[in-house]
C-alpha positions in Angstrom: 0.0 0.0 0.1 1.4 3.4 -0.8 0.4 6.7 0.8 0.5 10.2 -0.9 2.7 12.7 0.8 0.8 15.4 2.6 1.4 18.9 1.2 3.0 21.4 3.4 2.5 24.5 1.1 -1.3 25.4 1.3 -2.8 28.0 -1.1 -4.6 30.9 0.8 -8.3 30.6 0.1 -9.7 33.1 -2.4 -6.3 34.5 -3.2 -4.6 34.5 -6.5 -1.6 32.2 -7.1 1.5 34.2 -6.6 5.0 33.7 -8.3 6.0 32.4 -4.7 3.3 29.8 -4.7 4.4 28.4 -8.2 8.0 28.2 -7.3 7.3 26.5 -3.8 4.9 24.1 -5.4 7.2 23.3 -8.3 9.8 22.0 -5.9 7.2 20.3 -3.7 6.1 18.4 -6.8 9.7 17.3 -7.2 9.8 15.8 -3.9 11.8 18.6 -2.2 11.2 19.6 1.5 9.5 23.1 1.4 8.4 25.2 4.4 4.9 25.4 5.5 3.3 28.7 5.2 3.5 29.8 8.7 7.4 29.7 8.4 7.0 32.7 6.0 6.9 35.7 8.2 4.5 38.7 7.6 5.7 42.1 7.3 4.6 42.9 10.7 6.2 40.0 12.2 9.4 40.8 10.3 9.6 44.3 11.8 8.8 42.9 15.3 11.9 40.5 14.9 14.0 43.3 13.4 13.4 45.4 16.6 14.2 42.5 18.8 17.4 42.2 16.7 18.3 45.8 17.4 18.3 45.2 21.0 20.1 41.9 20.6 23.0 43.5 18.8 23.1 46.3 21.5 23.5 43.4 24.1 26.8 42.2 22.2 27.9 45.7 21.4 27.7 46.4 25.3 29.7 43.1 25.9 32.4 44.2 23.4 32.8 47.4 25.1 33.5 45.9 28.5 35.0 42.3 27.9 38.6 42.1 29.2 41.0 39.8 30.9 40.2 39.3 34.7 36.5 39.6 34.4 34.4 36.5 35.1 31.7 35.3 32.8 29.3 35.9 35.6 30.0 39.7 35.0 29.1 39.2 31.3 25.8 37.8 32.3 25.1 40.6 34.5 25.9 43.1 31.6 23.4 41.3 29.4 20.7 41.1 32.0 21.1 44.8 32.8 20.9 45.9 29.1 17.9 43.7 28.3 16.0 45.1 31.4 17.0 48.7 30.3 15.4 48.1 26.8 12.2 46.3 28.0 13.5 43.0 26.6 14.1 39.5 28.3 16.8 36.9 27.8 15.5 33.9 26.1 18.1 31.3 27.5 17.2 32.3 31.3 15.3 29.1 32.5 15.1 27.6 29.0 15.1 23.9 29.6 16.7 24.6 32.9 19.6 26.7 31.5 20.5 29.1 34.6 21.8 32.2 33.2 20.8 34.7 30.5 23.7 34.1 28.0 26.0 31.3 27.0 29.7 32.0 27.4 32.0 29.4 25.8 35.6 29.7 26.4 38.5 28.0 24.3 37.4 24.3 24.0 33.8 24.8 25.1 32.0 24.7 21.7 28.7 26.2 22.9 26.3 26.6 25.9 28.8 27.5 28.4 27.3 28.8 31.7 28.4 31.9 33.1 30.4 31.5 36.5 32.2 33.6 38.9 35.0 31.2 39.1 35.5 31.2 35.1 37.8 34.4 35.0 39.0 35.3 31.5 42.8 35.3 31.0 45.1 36.8 28.3 45.0 34.5 25.1 41.5 33.2 25.7 39.0 33.0 23.1 35.3 33.2 24.1 32.0 32.9 22.3 29.1 35.0 23.7 25.7 33.9 22.5 22.6 35.8 23.4 18.9 35.7 22.4 16.6 38.5 23.0 12.8 38.4 23.4 11.2 41.8 22.7 7.3 42.1 22.6 7.2 38.2 21.9 9.6 38.2 19.0 13.1 36.5 19.1 16.6 37.4 17.7 19.6 35.4 18.1 23.4 36.1 17.5 26.8 35.4 18.9 30.2 36.7 18.5 33.9 35.7 19.2 36.1 37.7 21.3 40.0 37.4 21.7 41.1 38.4 25.2 44.3 40.4 24.7 46.9 38.6 22.6 46.6 35.1 21.8 48.4 32.4 19.5 48.4 32.6 15.7 46.6 29.3 15.7 43.6 30.6 17.7 43.5 33.8 15.7 43.3 31.9 12.6 40.5 29.8 14.0 38.4 32.7 14.9 38.9 34.4 11.6 38.1 31.3 9.7 34.9 30.6 11.7 33.8 34.2 10.7 34.5 33.5 7.2 32.3 30.4 7.3 29.4 32.4 8.5 30.0 34.9 5.7 30.4 32.1 3.1 27.2 30.4 4.4 25.2 33.7 4.1 26.6 34.1 0.6 25.4 30.6 -0.2 22.0 31.2 1.0 19.9 32.0 -2.0 16.1 32.6 -2.4 14.6 29.3 -3.7 18.0 27.4 -2.9 18.3 24.9 -0.4 19.7 24.8 3.4 22.2 22.1 2.1 23.7 24.8 -0.2 24.7 26.7 3.0 26.3 23.7 4.8 28.1 22.6 1.7 30.0 25.8 1.2 30.9 26.1 5.1 32.2 22.5 4.9 34.4 23.1 1.8 35.9 26.1 3.4 36.8 24.4 6.6 38.5 21.4 4.8 41.1 23.9 3.5 42.3 24.3 7.1 41.6 20.8 8.2 39.1 22.1 10.7 36.2 20.1 12.1 32.6 21.3 11.4 30.4 20.4 14.4 27.6 18.1 13.4 25.7 17.7 16.6 24.4 21.2 16.6 22.9 23.5 14.0 21.3 26.7 13.0 17.6 27.2 13.1 14.5 29.0 12.4 13.7 31.9 14.7 11.4 34.7 15.1 8.2 33.7 16.8 9.9 31.2 18.9 13.4 30.4 20.1 13.9 27.4 17.6 11.7 26.8 14.6 12.1 25.0 11.4 14.4 24.6 9.4 17.3 23.1 10.9 20.4 24.7 9.3 23.3 22.2 9.3 26.8 23.5 8.7 27.9 20.5 6.5 26.2 18.6 3.9 25.3 18.4 0.0 24.1 21.2 -2.2 20.3 20.7 -3.3 19.4 19.0 0.1 17.4 20.2 3.1 14.5 22.7 3.3 13.8 25.1 0.2 14.6 28.7 1.1 11.7 31.1 0.5 11.6 34.9 1.0 10.1 35.7 4.3 11.8 33.0 6.1 14.0 33.8 9.2 16.8 31.7 10.4 20.3 31.6 11.9 23.5 30.4 10.4 26.0 29.7 13.2 28.9 27.3 12.3 30.8 25.9 15.2 34.4 25.3 13.9 36.7 23.1 15.9 40.6 23.2 15.5 40.5 19.4 15.6 37.8 16.8 15.4 34.2 17.7 14.7 33.1 15.5 17.4 32.0 16.8 20.9 30.8 15.9 24.2 28.7 17.1 27.0 30.8 18.0 30.3 30.0 15.2 32.9 30.8 17.9 35.6 28.2 20.4 34.4 25.4 19.7 36.9 22.9 21.3 34.2 24.0 19.1 31.3 24.5 22.0 29.0 28.1 22.6 28.2 29.4 21.2 24.8 33.2 20.5 24.5 35.3 19.4 21.6 36.2 15.8 22.0 39.9 16.3 21.7 39.7 19.6 23.9 41.2 21.7 21.2 39.7 25.3 20.7 36.5 26.0 19.0 34.9 29.2 17.5 31.5 30.2 16.4 29.8 33.1 15.0 26.0 33.6 14.5 23.6 36.0 12.7 19.8 36.2 12.6 18.9 36.4 8.9 15.9 37.2 6.9 15.7 35.7 3.5 14.5 38.1 0.7 14.3 38.1 -3.1 17.8 39.3 -3.3 19.6 37.0 -0.7 19.7 37.3 3.2 19.3 40.5 5.3 21.1 40.6 8.6 18.7 41.4 11.7 21.1 40.7 14.4 24.7 40.2 14.6 
């Protein structure tokens, strides 16, 4: 017995078929994964996400002004909390599935989801990812940046630079009516030039009306695979690039079960933007 695949893209009752409808239905008929219509944000929703993005970018700008050797990651959390409160926003991470702080602070070999602590004091030569998600008036924006504390090694400097290049290359590969797999394929190719590992266990994601939405945005893979990218979709690209293996593990000493560490405990770097897909490519909503 065979079953017909249920359509994800539904035409709006009483509305004429648009060029977008035609293009999405073409790929759906070809058997490709297409978004459901609710993933296409309305102009009003996009403006709400854009406003959240302004605050989210402001949080990371405030961290950039203050981050230094000798400060604890708990102080970074306090900076983020204070900025959010002053701008009428709330941190999405705080309390999310038990996460105890407002921001993720991931130092050196910590790939992501590092928990701010008074005892984690930044030292000269450290590299740290600061990852923050803002909720403003019910809309979400998400971004992260790498910071180099003072002077570090050439190897760490290169890792941070290449991770940023991976984000930008992924953004360039994200085209309207292209596919999520195009993004991961471009990122993976660039990483291979440096013999770095692209983390596979974590990915980018849709965002805007909730913390995590479809599609999942893998940072490796084949062109032409994954979900169709349609104007109006909002998502993150956030490649996590390890100096060594792509494999990771959860820190057994973390009582919350959040901190992800590179398997060989070599340094890791990550950059993340919230992006809107338009008819001309991606627009950055938070960085």
